[in-house]
DRENVOVO-30751 format. One record per residue (C-alpha): residue in three letters; residue number from 1; z, x, y. Coordinates in steps of 0.001 Angstrom, whole numbers, plus 500000, padded with zeros to 6 digits. Last residue first. Example, Ala and Ser with C-alpha at 12.3 -4.5 7.8 and 13.67 -1.06 7.14 Angstrom:
REM residues 2
<"Ser",2,<507140,513670,498940>> <"Ala",1,<507800,512300,495500>> 
***
This chain:
REM residues 306
<"Gln",306,<589109,566946,372181>> <"Arg",305,<590448,570394,371370>> <"Pro",304,<590668,573281,373823>> <"Gly",303,<589703,576716,372589>> <"Leu",302,<590457,579370,369987>> <"Phe",301,<589015,578733,366526>> <"Arg",300,<586847,581796,365994>> <"Asp",299,<588978,583856,368321>> <"Gly",298,<591975,584216,366045>> <"Asn",297,<591193,583935,362349>> <"Leu",296,<594372,583403,360376>> <"His",295,<593494,579736,359975>> <"Ile",294,<596354,577472,358835>> <"Met",293,<595182,574339,357082>> <"His",292,<596091,570672,357341>> <"Asp",291,<595685,567446,355363>> <"Pro",290,<597649,568696,352340>> <"Met",289,<600975,569318,354113>> <"Asp",288,<603313,569792,351116>> <"Ala",287,<600441,571500,349272>> <"Ile",286,<600215,574256,351876>> <"Trp",285,<596766,575736,352569>> <"Val",284,<596322,579124,354229>> <"Glu",283,<592991,580623,355294>> <"Thr",282,<591771,584192,355619>> <"Glu",281,<590186,586224,358442>> <"Trp",280,<593370,588277,358798>> <"Ala",279,<595125,589296,355579>> <"Leu",278,<598470,587819,354516>> <"Ser",277,<601407,590248,354150>> <"Glu",276,<603553,588960,357024>> <"Ser",275,<603276,585302,355948>> <"Phe",274,<604439,585899,352371>> <"Gln",273,<608003,584576,352471>> <"Lys",272,<607042,582073,355168>> <"Phe",271,<604441,580523,352860>> <"Thr",270,<607138,579973,350223>> <"Lys",269,<609247,577988,352708>> <"Phe",268,<606193,576045,353891>> <"Asp",267,<605644,574529,350455>> <"Leu",266,<603528,574684,347290>> <"Phe",265,<601413,577553,348588>> <"Ala",264,<597656,578151,348579>> <"Thr",263,<596045,581369,349813>> <"Val",262,<592397,580891,350736>> <"Tyr",261,<589528,583335,351129>> <"Ile",260,<586167,581835,352102>> <"Lys",259,<582969,583642,351189>> <"Gly",258,<579550,582465,352341>> <"Ala",257,<576933,582834,349601>> <"Thr",256,<575072,586163,349348>> <"Val",255,<576979,587540,346346>> <"Gly",254,<575854,590956,345114>> <"Thr",253,<578977,592778,346333>> <"Thr",252,<581138,590133,344642>> <"Met",251,<583571,592120,342463>> <"Glu",250,<584019,594752,345165>> <"Lys",249,<584651,591972,347702>> <"Ile",248,<587296,590462,345393>> <"Glu",247,<589150,593782,345131>> <"Lys",246,<588971,594389,348916>> <"Ile",245,<590365,590912,349617>> <"Arg",244,<593244,591650,347219>> <"Lys",243,<594099,594897,349054>> <"Pro",242,<594025,593121,352437>> <"Glu",241,<596474,590379,351316>> <"Met",240,<595299,587057,349927>> <"Pro",239,<598551,586234,348124>> <"Gly",238,<599416,587458,344597>> <"Val",237,<603068,586869,343653>> <"Ser",236,<605849,584223,343476>> <"Thr",235,<604421,580705,343842>> <"Val",234,<600938,581625,344996>> <"Ser",233,<597765,579911,343812>> <"Glu",232,<595016,582243,345054>> <"Ile",231,<591791,580566,346146>> <"Phe",230,<588321,582094,346465>> <"Tyr",229,<586093,579403,347970>> <"Leu",228,<582373,580090,347701>> <"Trp",227,<580086,578499,350283>> <"Asp",226,<576401,577582,349937>> <"Lys",225,<576996,574648,352295>> <"Asp",224,<575610,571895,350066>> <"Glu",223,<576130,574003,346915>> <"Ser",222,<579870,574115,347519>> <"Tyr",221,<581385,576515,344991>> <"Leu",220,<585053,576625,343950>> <"Val",219,<586897,579604,342436>> <"Val",218,<590562,579130,341452>> <"Asp",217,<593122,581756,340417>> <"Pro",216,<591045,584615,341818>> <"Met",215,<589462,586657,339007>> <"Lys",214,<591159,589824,337872>> <"Asp",213,<588393,592205,336898>> <"His",212,<588996,594360,333850>> <"Leu",211,<586888,592341,331427>> <"Thr",210,<583898,592700,333748>> <"Ile",209,<582180,590190,336029>> <"Glu",208,<579684,591306,338684>> <"Phe",207,<579124,588083,340594>> <"Gly",206,<575718,587508,342185>> <"Leu",205,<575440,583718,342457>> <"Ala",204,<573485,583630,339194>> <"Arg",203,<576308,585632,337616>> <"Leu",202,<578873,583003,338621>> <"Lys",201,<576589,580181,337463>> <"Asp",200,<576083,581739,334022>> <"Val",199,<579756,582668,333638>> <"Asn",198,<581037,579145,334290>> <"Lys",197,<584683,579828,333448>> <"Val",196,<587093,576926,332994>> <"Leu",195,<590319,577450,331020>> <"Asp",194,<589835,581218,331187>> <"Lys",193,<593375,582587,330715>> <"Glu",192,<594704,579962,328321>> <"Thr",191,<598517,580271,328412>> <"Thr",190,<599107,580495,332173>> <"Asp",189,<595874,578598,332768>> <"Gly",188,<592768,579889,334500>> <"Val",187,<590295,578323,336881>> <"Tyr",186,<586664,579247,337446>> <"Leu",185,<583417,577682,338584>> <"Cys",184,<584990,574517,339993>> <"Glu",183,<582141,572593,341595>> <"Ser",182,<582279,571395,345201>> <"Asn",181,<581504,567831,346251>> <"Pro",180,<584049,568107,349071>> <"Ala",179,<585547,571565,349697>> <"Phe",178,<588199,570933,352365>> <"Arg",177,<589587,567476,351607>> <"Pro",176,<588324,566790,348067>> <"Ala",175,<589071,570413,347019>> <"Phe",174,<592592,570649,348444>> <"Glu",173,<594085,567569,346772>> <"Glu",172,<592986,567349,343122>> <"Ile",171,<591798,570906,342460>> <"Ile",170,<594404,572626,344632>> <"Thr",169,<597092,570229,343348>> <"Lys",168,<596332,571158,339723>> <"Gln",167,<596490,574836,340702>> <"Leu",166,<599886,574205,342340>> <"Gln",165,<601259,572590,339191>> <"Asn",164,<599777,575495,337231>> <"His",163,<601818,578024,339186>> <"Lys",162,<604935,575817,339130>> <"Gly",161,<605020,575503,335344>> <"Pro",160,<603800,573312,332493>> <"Ser",159,<600538,574168,330700>> <"Phe",158,<597455,572651,332289>> <"Thr",157,<595425,569933,330597>> <"Phe",156,<591705,569208,330807>> <"Asp",155,<589561,566086,331247>> <"Glu",154,<585994,566497,332486>> <"Gly",153,<584504,565310,335802>> <"Asn",152,<584135,568822,337213>> <"Ile",151,<587857,569350,336521>> <"Lys",150,<590128,566371,335813>> <"Val",149,<593766,567381,335332>> <"Pro",148,<596416,566357,332800>> <"Met",147,<599685,568292,332965>> <"Lys",146,<601197,569309,329646>> <"Arg",145,<604894,568419,329329>> <"Met",144,<604456,565763,326660>> <"Thr",143,<602135,567879,324540>> <"Arg",142,<604450,570881,324710>> <"Lys",141,<607482,568749,323899>> <"Ser",140,<605657,567037,321021>> <"Thr",139,<604683,570402,319530>> <"Tyr",138,<608191,571792,320002>> <"Leu",137,<609876,568916,318192>> <"Asp",136,<607261,568696,315439>> <"Val",135,<607541,572421,314661>> <"Leu",134,<611311,572323,315091>> <"Ser",133,<611580,569528,312529>> <"Asp",132,<612942,566218,313809>> <"His",131,<616297,565402,312234>> <"Asn",130,<617478,562367,310238>> <"Glu",129,<614564,562059,307819>> <"Met",128,<614343,565843,307504>> <"Phe",127,<617992,566019,306425>> <"Arg",126,<617537,563207,303860>> <"Ala",125,<614384,564809,302461>> <"Leu",124,<616181,568159,302155>> <"Ser",123,<619158,566582,300377>> <"Arg",122,<616835,564809,297893>> <"Glu",121,<614881,567991,297225>> <"Trp",120,<618043,570100,296843>> <"Asp",119,<620026,567758,294499>> <"Ala",118,<618794,569386,291270>> <"Thr",117,<620296,572660,292468>> <"Gly",116,<618741,575805,293939>> <"Phe",115,<619748,574908,297493>> <"Ser",114,<622467,572218,297484>> <"Gln",113,<624923,574277,299534>> <"Ile",112,<622092,574718,302040>> <"Leu",111,<622006,570978,302753>> <"His",110,<625764,570442,302880>> <"Leu",109,<626101,573240,305447>> <"Met",108,<623184,571928,307497>> <"Glu",107,<624749,568458,307687>> <"Asp",106,<628170,569901,308574>> <"Thr",105,<626598,571856,311427>> <"Leu",104,<626619,575610,310912>> <"Arg",103,<628914,577439,313322>> <"Tyr",102,<628760,579006,316761>> <"Arg",101,<631438,580496,319034>> <"Tyr",100,<632236,581154,322714>> <"Asn",99,<635833,582419,323050>> <"Pro",98,<634898,585585,324955>> <"Ser",97,<633349,583241,327555>> <"Asn",96,<629879,584129,328872>> <"Thr",95,<628276,581133,327157>> <"Ala",94,<630883,578788,328660>> <"Lys",93,<632756,577000,325853>> <"Gly",92,<631286,573961,324106>> <"Asn",91,<632109,575063,320554>> <"Asp",90,<628500,575687,319584>> <"Glu",89,<626381,573908,316984>> <"Ile",88,<624086,575098,314205>> <"Phe",87,<621198,573775,312118>> <"Ala",86,<620692,570880,314547>> <"Ala",85,<617045,571895,315192>> <"Asn",84,<617702,572661,318869>> <"Arg",83,<620759,574694,317806>> <"Phe",82,<618645,576734,315405>> <"His",81,<616130,577386,318192>> <"His",80,<618666,578735,320706>> <"Met",79,<620565,580692,318047>> <"Ala",78,<617514,582452,316583>> <"Gln",77,<615081,584179,318929>> <"Lys",76,<616884,583718,322262>> <"Arg",75,<620492,584265,321155>> <"Phe",74,<619636,587003,318663>> <"Thr",73,<617626,588804,321360>> <"Glu",72,<620547,588411,323780>> <"Arg",71,<622873,589989,321205>> <"Ser",70,<620626,593049,320826>> <"Asn",69,<623081,595224,322799>> <"Glu",68,<625339,595500,319739>> <"Ala",67,<622556,597264,317865>> <"Tyr",66,<620959,595812,314725>> <"Thr",65,<620806,598352,311896>> <"Thr",64,<620129,596158,308875>> <"Gly",63,<621221,596975,305320>> <"Tyr",62,<621961,593389,304315>> <"Asn",61,<625728,593247,303901>> <"Ser",60,<627333,595437,306560>> <"Asn",59,<624515,595328,309150>> <"Ala",58,<624025,591585,308705>> <"Phe",57,<627767,590865,308951>> <"Ala",56,<628206,593072,312059>> <"Ile",55,<625284,591377,313821>> <"Val",54,<626544,587875,312972>> <"Asp",53,<630080,588822,314060>> <"His",52,<628814,589982,317490>> <"Ile",51,<626877,586695,317708>> <"Arg",50,<630303,585030,317501>> <"Ile",49,<631735,582988,314615>> <"Trp",48,<633186,579513,313889>> <"Asn",47,<633407,579021,310107>> <"Asn",46,<630698,577111,308297>> <"Ala",45,<630969,578122,304639>> <"Ala",44,<628466,578661,301811>> <"Ser",43,<629911,578716,298270>> <"Gly",42,<627157,576505,296833>> <"Trp",41,<624569,578998,298085>> <"Ala",40,<625780,581402,295386>> <"Gln",39,<627320,584735,296285>> <"Glu",38,<626025,588126,295135>> <"Glu",37,<623798,588883,298138>> <"Thr",36,<626527,588051,300660>> <"Leu",35,<626988,584591,302154>> <"Asn",34,<629102,583839,305225>> <"Ala",33,<627011,580701,305942>> <"Met",32,<626532,581758,309589>> <"Ala",31,<625830,585271,308328>> <"Leu",30,<623215,584014,305872>> <"Leu",29,<621471,581875,308496>> <"Val",28,<621571,584710,311045>> <"Cys",27,<620178,587186,308524>> <"Cys",26,<617240,584836,307898>> <"Cys",25,<616692,584622,311657>> <"Met",24,<616626,588408,311966>> <"Gly",23,<614306,588823,309004>> <"Asn",22,<611675,586463,310413>> <"Gln",21,<611451,582711,309708>> <"Gln",20,<611999,581712,313354>> <"Lys",19,<608725,583306,314429>> <"Ala",18,<606907,581345,311692>> <"Pro",17,<607963,578013,313230>> <"Val",16,<610627,576130,311191>> <"Lys",15,<609386,573390,308907>> <"Leu",14,<612722,572883,307116>> <"Ser",13,<611116,574058,303876>> <"Ser",12,<610157,577300,305644>> <"Leu",11,<613768,577810,306767>> <"Ile",10,<615015,577294,303199>> <"Glu",9,<612340,579611,301775>> <"Lys",8,<613275,582262,304346>> <"Ala",7,<616903,582048,303289>> <"Glu",6,<615816,582416,299661>> <"Glu",5,<613863,585559,300525>> <"Leu",4,<616888,586968,302377>> <"Lys",3,<619141,586105,299402>> <"Ser",2,<616835,588013,297065>> <"Met",1,<614612,586265,294501>> 
***
């Protein structure tokens, strides 16, 4: 078995996600241990080294051709995850400092030095007992950070992030106030595109849905009023501008229900960034001020209020 294959076996035994068992990550482990093909794992070291040194070591000893400008890839794909798993540590310098270095932790060094010996299984069990595996660590983080949301009476979860936080607020705060008793016919998630998608109901209402159409972020339907609410959740892109209205109208040429176009923002500051691009005859809802809406409609709402 080659050193790269053995490195992969070590990472697999440590329950590292498949992406962190690739050739680059195996090269990182070997470079951090300063091990060439001929050396035994028992002679592994944990000297302080730079990513530049890792790249040079891999290219010199394992036939790779990693470019110097791939340092950020090494940092994101290997170093970041290995540090989370306590395989490596840094020297505490600023990441942009020329003196920034990494090395294997003492625990990781002792573990890999035992690879291939009678002590390997016992050392591995001891390491795993004292450190959460990356798979477990990342799974629990994802589960913990997921945002619960009730849609049409059923429990769902959104992935973390501002866009989904705003979608959750649209469903929980906007809908009860401005679309009471409405049904959510569509909402996506940043990792699961069609979290809720009632294709039968959408088609019955006259939607022409193709794979190429970009649905609004949230689609609500009020059967009482026969109104459809097309809502864009905007944190950085995608407000209800004239071009977007045209796209939705082309997707809904067969729809006879009333159409309401809403752009939702988390706060007034974000609204101001997009205010000049918003289309007339649309609505604005700001999560920070959930009881109010801004109507870009002119004469329809002009007049004294009681």
